[in-house]
C-alpha positions in Angstrom: -22.1 11.3 5.2 -22.1 8.4 3.6 -18.8 5.5 3.4 -18.5 6.1 -0.3 -18.6 10.2 0.2 -16.1 9.6 2.9 -14.3 7.2 1.0 -14.1 9.6 -1.6 -13.1 12.7 0.3 -9.9 10.7 1.7 -8.9 9.3 -1.4 -8.7 12.7 -3.3 -6.9 13.8 -0.4 -4.1 11.7 -0.1 -4.3 11.7 -4.2 -3.6 15.0 -3.7 -0.6 15.2 -1.5 0.9 12.4 -3.4 0.6 14.6 -6.3 2.0 18.0 -4.7 5.0 16.0 -2.8 5.7 14.6 -6.9 4.9 11.0 -5.4 3.3 10.1 -8.6 6.1 10.2 -10.5 8.8 7.6 -10.0 12.1 9.6 -10.7 11.5 11.2 -6.9 11.4 7.3 -5.8 14.2 6.2 -7.8 16.2 9.0 -6.9 15.4 8.3 -3.3 16.7 5.4 -3.5 20.6 6.1 -5.7 22.6 6.9 -2.3 25.5 6.9 -4.4 24.1 9.3 -7.7 21.5 11.7 -7.9 20.0 11.2 -4.2 17.1 13.2 -3.2 15.9 13.0 0.5 12.5 15.1 0.7 11.2 11.0 -0.2 11.7 10.8 3.4 10.5 13.9 4.8 7.2 12.7 3.3 6.9 9.3 5.0 8.0 11.6 8.6 5.0 13.5 7.8 2.4 10.5 6.5 4.4 8.6 10.1 3.1 11.6 12.0 -0.7 11.8 10.4 -0.5 8.3 11.3 0.6 7.9 15.2 -1.8 10.7 15.9 -5.2 9.1 14.0 -3.9 6.0 16.5 -4.4 8.5 19.2 -7.6 9.4 17.8 -8.4 5.9 17.2 -8.0 4.6 21.0 -10.8 7.4 22.7 -13.5 6.5 20.4 -15.7 3.6 20.6 -15.9 3.6 16.9 -15.8 4.8 14.2 -18.3 7.4 12.8 -19.4 5.8 9.7 -18.6 1.8 10.5 -19.9 -0.8 13.5 -15.9 -1.0 14.8 -12.4 -0.6 13.6 -10.9 -2.7 11.5 -7.1 -2.5 12.2 -4.4 -5.0 12.5 -4.8 -7.2 15.6 -1.5 -9.5 13.4 1.9 -9.0 15.6 3.9 -11.3 14.7 6.0 -11.5 11.5 5.6 -14.9 9.3 7.4 -16.3 6.1 4.6 -14.8 3.7 4.4 -11.7 5.2 8.6 -11.1 4.9 8.5 -12.6 1.4 5.7 -10.4 0.1 7.7 -7.1 1.9 10.8 -8.8 -0.2 9.2 -8.6 -3.1 6.4 -5.4 -3.2 10.3 -3.5 -1.8 11.8 -5.1 -5.0 8.8 -3.4 -7.9 8.9 0.3 -5.7 12.7 0.3 -6.3 13.0 -0.9 -10.3 9.6 1.2 -11.2 9.8 4.0 -8.7 5.9 2.7 -8.0 4.1 1.8 -5.0 -0.1 1.0 -5.2 -1.3 4.6 -4.0 0.5 6.6 -6.9 0.7 3.7 -9.3 -3.1 4.7 -8.9 -2.8 8.5 -8.1 -0.5 8.1 -11.5 -3.0 6.7 -13.9 -4.5 10.1 -14.3 -0.7 12.1 -16.2 -1.7 9.8 -19.1 1.6 7.8 -19.2 2.0 4.1 -20.1 3.4 3.0 -17.1 0.6 3.7 -15.1 -1.5 1.0 -16.0 0.9 -1.5 -16.3 1.9 -0.9 -12.5 -2.0 -1.8 -12.1 -1.9 -5.0 -14.2 1.0 -6.1 -12.5 -0.6 -5.3 -9.1 -3.6 -7.2 -10.4 -2.0 -10.4 -11.7 0.0 -11.3 -8.1 -2.5 -10.6 -5.9 -4.5 -13.3 -8.6 -1.2 -15.6 -8.3 -1.4 -14.8 -4.7 -4.9 -15.9 -4.6 -4.6 -18.8 -6.3 -1.9 -19.6 -4.7 -2.8 -19.5 -1.2 -6.2 -21.3 -2.2 -4.3 -23.7 -3.1 -2.2 -24.0 0.0 -5.5 -24.3 1.7 -6.9 -26.6 -0.3 -3.5 -28.8 -0.2 -3.4 -28.2 3.9 -7.2 -29.0 4.5 -7.4 -31.9 2.2 -5.1 -33.4 4.8 -5.8 -32.6 7.7 -9.4 -34.6 6.5 -7.5 -37.5 5.4 -6.1 -38.7 8.5 
């Protein structure tokens, strides 16, 4: 099985799970966050299920010398909290709370034919490009300052 076929199958399973759990519906997320009103705790069960799957997957990864379709595992190596991580997490959380979508369900919701999902994708792309532009500008400034010393 090629990497692309494996990625397609994993994406289909992920998208099916999002649809099955109604995570492609922004009201599901917004109702979970509305603890003083129409609170719907079912999202906590979806999150718990994701944590269980991730926990098991990380345990299995530790037993394998390499992935089935790659030369090595691509696991996070950075563990410290820094300003970009905290700011990014805050922006992500605010956007998630306002829109009711995060990237996975937003992409899966493209198949529903609503106007919100494409707007989310455009906003995600704009945010990513803005971050890239800012990060590259900051890196250039630091590189120039270091070169001038």
